[in-house]
C-alpha positions as YAML, in Angstrom:
chain: A
units: angstrom
residues:
- id: 1
  name: MET
  ca: [82.78, 65.38, 140.63]
- id: 2
  name: CYS
  ca: [83.98, 63.55, 143.73]
- id: 3
  name: ASN
  ca: [85.47, 60.04, 143.67]
- id: 4
  name: CYS
  ca: [84.25, 58.85, 147.14]
- id: 5
  name: ARG
  ca: [81.96, 56.03, 145.94]
- id: 6
  name: GLN
  ca: [84.78, 54.51, 143.78]
- id: 7
  name: LEU
  ca: [87.14, 54.26, 146.65]
- id: 8
  name: PRO
  ca: [87.62, 51.29, 148.97]
- id: 9
  name: PRO
  ca: [87.23, 51.83, 152.97]
- id: 10
  name: CYS
  ca: [90.91, 52.82, 153.27]
- id: 11
  name: VAL
  ca: [93.24, 54.40, 150.83]
- id: 12
  name: ALA
  ca: [96.71, 55.86, 150.65]
- id: 13
  name: GLU
  ca: [98.70, 58.19, 148.27]
- id: 14
  name: ILE
  ca: [101.93, 56.35, 147.30]
- id: 15
  name: GLU
  ca: [103.06, 58.40, 144.21]
- id: 16
  name: SER
  ca: [105.31, 60.66, 146.47]
- id: 17
  name: MET
  ca: [106.82, 57.46, 147.93]
- id: 18
  name: GLU
  ca: [107.69, 55.94, 144.61]
- id: 19
  name: ARG
  ca: [110.87, 57.92, 144.03]
- id: 20
  name: ASP
  ca: [113.29, 54.92, 144.63]
- id: 21
  name: PHE
  ca: [110.82, 52.02, 144.54]
- id: 22
  name: ALA
  ca: [108.11, 50.77, 142.23]
- id: 23
  name: PHE
  ca: [105.23, 49.16, 144.12]
- id: 24
  name: SER
  ca: [104.31, 46.01, 142.32]
- id: 25
  name: GLY
  ca: [100.96, 45.63, 143.87]
- id: 26
  name: ALA
  ca: [99.77, 49.05, 143.12]
- id: 27
  name: LEU
  ca: [98.85, 48.46, 139.52]
- id: 28
  name: ILE
  ca: [96.56, 45.49, 140.56]
- id: 29
  name: HIS
  ca: [95.03, 47.27, 143.47]
- id: 30
  name: LYS
  ca: [95.06, 50.81, 141.97]
- id: 31
  name: HIS
  ca: [91.84, 51.99, 143.63]
- id: 32
  name: TYR
  ca: [93.51, 51.50, 147.09]
- id: 33
  name: PHE
  ca: [96.09, 54.10, 146.07]
- id: 34
  name: GLU
  ca: [93.90, 56.92, 144.90]
- id: 35
  name: THR
  ca: [92.61, 59.37, 147.58]
- id: 36
  name: PRO
  ca: [89.54, 61.59, 148.00]
- id: 37
  name: GLU
  ca: [89.38, 64.75, 145.87]
- id: 38
  name: GLY
  ca: [90.62, 67.49, 148.29]
- id: 39
  name: ASP
  ca: [88.60, 70.20, 146.41]
- id: 40
  name: TYR
  ca: [85.38, 68.58, 147.53]
- id: 41
  name: LEU
  ca: [86.32, 68.19, 151.28]
- id: 42
  name: GLU
  ca: [85.41, 70.24, 154.25]
- id: 43
  name: PRO
  ca: [87.05, 71.82, 156.18]
- id: 44
  name: GLN
  ca: [89.90, 72.71, 153.97]
- id: 45
  name: LEU
  ca: [92.79, 70.21, 154.21]
- id: 46
  name: GLY
  ca: [95.22, 70.98, 156.88]
- id: 47
  name: HIS
  ca: [97.29, 69.55, 159.55]
- id: 48
  name: SER
  ca: [95.03, 70.33, 162.50]
- id: 49
  name: HIS
  ca: [92.05, 68.30, 161.40]
- id: 50
  name: PHE
  ca: [91.40, 64.62, 160.93]
- id: 51
  name: ARG
  ca: [87.60, 64.37, 160.16]
- id: 52
  name: TYR
  ca: [86.38, 65.69, 156.79]
- id: 53
  name: ARG
  ca: [83.32, 65.52, 154.87]
- id: 54
  name: CYS
  ca: [82.78, 65.51, 151.13]
- id: 55
  name: LEU
  ca: [80.66, 68.41, 150.11]
- id: 56
  name: GLU
  ca: [79.21, 66.51, 147.14]
- id: 57
  name: CYS
  ca: [78.22, 63.12, 148.40]
- id: 58
  name: GLY
  ca: [78.40, 63.49, 152.22]
- id: 59
  name: GLN
  ca: [80.91, 60.73, 152.75]
- id: 60
  name: GLU
  ca: [82.85, 61.30, 155.93]
- id: 61
  name: TRP
  ca: [86.57, 60.68, 156.13]
- id: 62
  name: TYR
  ca: [89.46, 60.31, 158.61]
- id: 63
  name: ILE
  ca: [92.37, 61.89, 156.79]
- id: 64
  name: GLU
  ca: [96.08, 62.14, 157.75]
- id: 65
  name: CYS
  ca: [97.53, 64.84, 155.49]
- id: 66
  name: SER
  ca: [100.95, 64.90, 153.95]
- id: 67
  name: PRO
  ca: [103.53, 66.97, 155.78]
- id: 68
  name: GLU
  ca: [104.05, 69.37, 152.89]
- id: 69
  name: GLN
  ca: [103.25, 72.96, 153.09]
- id: 70
  name: THR
  ca: [100.18, 72.46, 150.74]
- id: 71
  name: PRO
  ca: [98.63, 69.45, 152.27]
- id: 72
  name: PHE
  ca: [96.95, 66.52, 150.39]
- id: 73
  name: PRO
  ca: [95.53, 63.33, 151.80]
- id: 74
  name: ALA
  ca: [98.33, 60.73, 152.33]
- id: 75
  name: PHE
  ca: [95.85, 58.37, 154.09]
- id: 76
  name: ALA
  ca: [92.29, 58.18, 154.37]
- id: 77
  name: PHE
  ca: [89.73, 55.94, 156.06]
- id: 78
  name: LYS
  ca: [85.92, 56.13, 155.39]
- id: 79
  name: VAL
  ca: [83.78, 56.81, 158.39]
- id: 80
  name: ASN
  ca: [80.15, 57.57, 158.82]
- id: 81
  name: GLU
  ca: [78.38, 60.27, 160.91]
- id: 82
  name: LEU
  ca: [77.50, 57.79, 163.64]
- id: 83
  name: MET
  ca: [80.96, 56.47, 163.84]
- id: 84
  name: ARG
  ca: [83.66, 57.77, 165.98]
- id: 85
  name: LEU
  ca: [87.17, 58.42, 164.47]
- id: 86
  name: PRO
  ca: [89.10, 55.04, 163.98]
- id: 87
  name: SER
  ca: [91.31, 53.94, 166.84]
- id: 88
  name: GLU
  ca: [94.98, 53.95, 166.57]
- id: 89
  name: ASN
  ca: [94.87, 50.10, 166.19]
- id: 90
  name: GLU
  ca: [92.33, 50.43, 163.45]
- id: 91
  name: VAL
  ca: [94.42, 53.08, 161.62]
- id: 92
  name: GLN
  ca: [97.59, 50.80, 161.98]
- id: 93
  name: ALA
  ca: [95.80, 47.85, 160.72]
- id: 94
  name: ALA
  ca: [94.65, 49.75, 157.62]
- id: 95
  name: LYS
  ca: [98.13, 50.98, 156.82]
- id: 96
  name: GLN
  ca: [99.65, 47.57, 157.25]
- id: 97
  name: TYR
  ca: [97.07, 46.12, 154.85]
- id: 98
  name: LEU
  ca: [97.70, 48.81, 152.29]
- id: 99
  name: CYS
  ca: [101.43, 48.28, 152.67]
- id: 100
  name: ILE
  ca: [101.02, 44.63, 151.82]
- id: 101
  name: LEU
  ca: [98.76, 45.38, 148.82]
- id: 102
  name: ALA
  ca: [101.13, 48.05, 147.52]
- id: 103
  name: HIS
  ca: [104.12, 45.71, 147.69]
- id: 104
  name: GLY
  ca: [102.20, 42.74, 146.17]
- id: 105
  name: GLY
  ca: [102.57, 40.43, 149.20]
- id: 106
  name: PHE
  ca: [105.16, 38.68, 151.11]
- id: 107
  name: SER
  ca: [108.63, 37.16, 150.22]
- id: 108
  name: SER
  ca: [109.61, 33.77, 151.52]
- id: 109
  name: GLU
  ca: [112.52, 35.31, 153.52]
- id: 110
  name: LYS
  ca: [112.37, 36.68, 157.05]
- id: 111
  name: CYS
  ca: [112.42, 40.35, 157.81]
- id: 112
  name: ARG
  ca: [115.93, 41.79, 158.58]
- id: 113
  name: MET
  ca: [114.95, 43.60, 161.69]
- id: 114
  name: ALA
  ca: [116.65, 41.98, 164.71]
- id: 115
  name: GLY
  ca: [114.31, 39.53, 166.40]
- id: 116
  name: CYS
  ca: [111.46, 39.84, 163.82]
- id: 117
  name: LYS
  ca: [109.81, 36.59, 162.61]
- id: 118
  name: ASN
  ca: [107.64, 38.16, 160.02]
- id: 119
  name: HIS
  ca: [108.21, 37.78, 156.23]
- id: 120
  name: LYS
  ca: [109.65, 40.65, 154.16]
- id: 121
  name: VAL
  ca: [107.31, 42.38, 151.75]
- id: 122
  name: LEU
  ca: [108.10, 41.76, 148.19]
- id: 123
  name: GLY
  ca: [111.05, 44.01, 146.90]
- id: 124
  name: ARG
  ca: [112.08, 45.01, 150.46]
- id: 125
  name: GLU
  ca: [114.24, 44.02, 153.34]
- id: 126
  name: LEU
  ca: [111.72, 44.62, 155.98]
- id: 127
  name: CYS
  ca: [108.22, 43.33, 156.91]
- id: 128
  name: HIS
  ca: [105.01, 45.36, 156.81]
- id: 129
  name: LEU
  ca: [105.48, 46.34, 160.57]
- id: 130
  name: HIS
  ca: [108.86, 47.87, 159.99]
- id: 131
  name: ILE
  ca: [108.30, 49.99, 156.82]
- id: 132
  name: PRO
  ca: [106.76, 53.43, 157.44]
- id: 133
  name: PHE
  ca: [103.72, 53.50, 155.24]
- id: 134
  name: PRO
  ca: [102.48, 55.71, 153.77]
...
């Protein structure tokens, strides 16, 4: 059974990123860090496609796969059959949003990147714009 209906409009897989860091916001916003079930998607997950469709419910997705040899959804964004793929700005905005959720918000201190005036995300030295996510 697919999990598309339970997932929010954008999601990211962060388990592979947790090697050295525990994302404090991931427990609170756990549905944002689950991804669509790859077994139900067509075409088969790969590095040459971005638009996928769930065979069970028909939900369409923009998916960026992990760079590993056996790809899995690292980032996914819900789309519909009438919608074009999301723009680069829409994708970046969704990733920044997920980054902020995963970290549990912002610190009161400024980002360590030279010239940046944004606040750091909790537990890190950089802001949501300077941390690669996912």
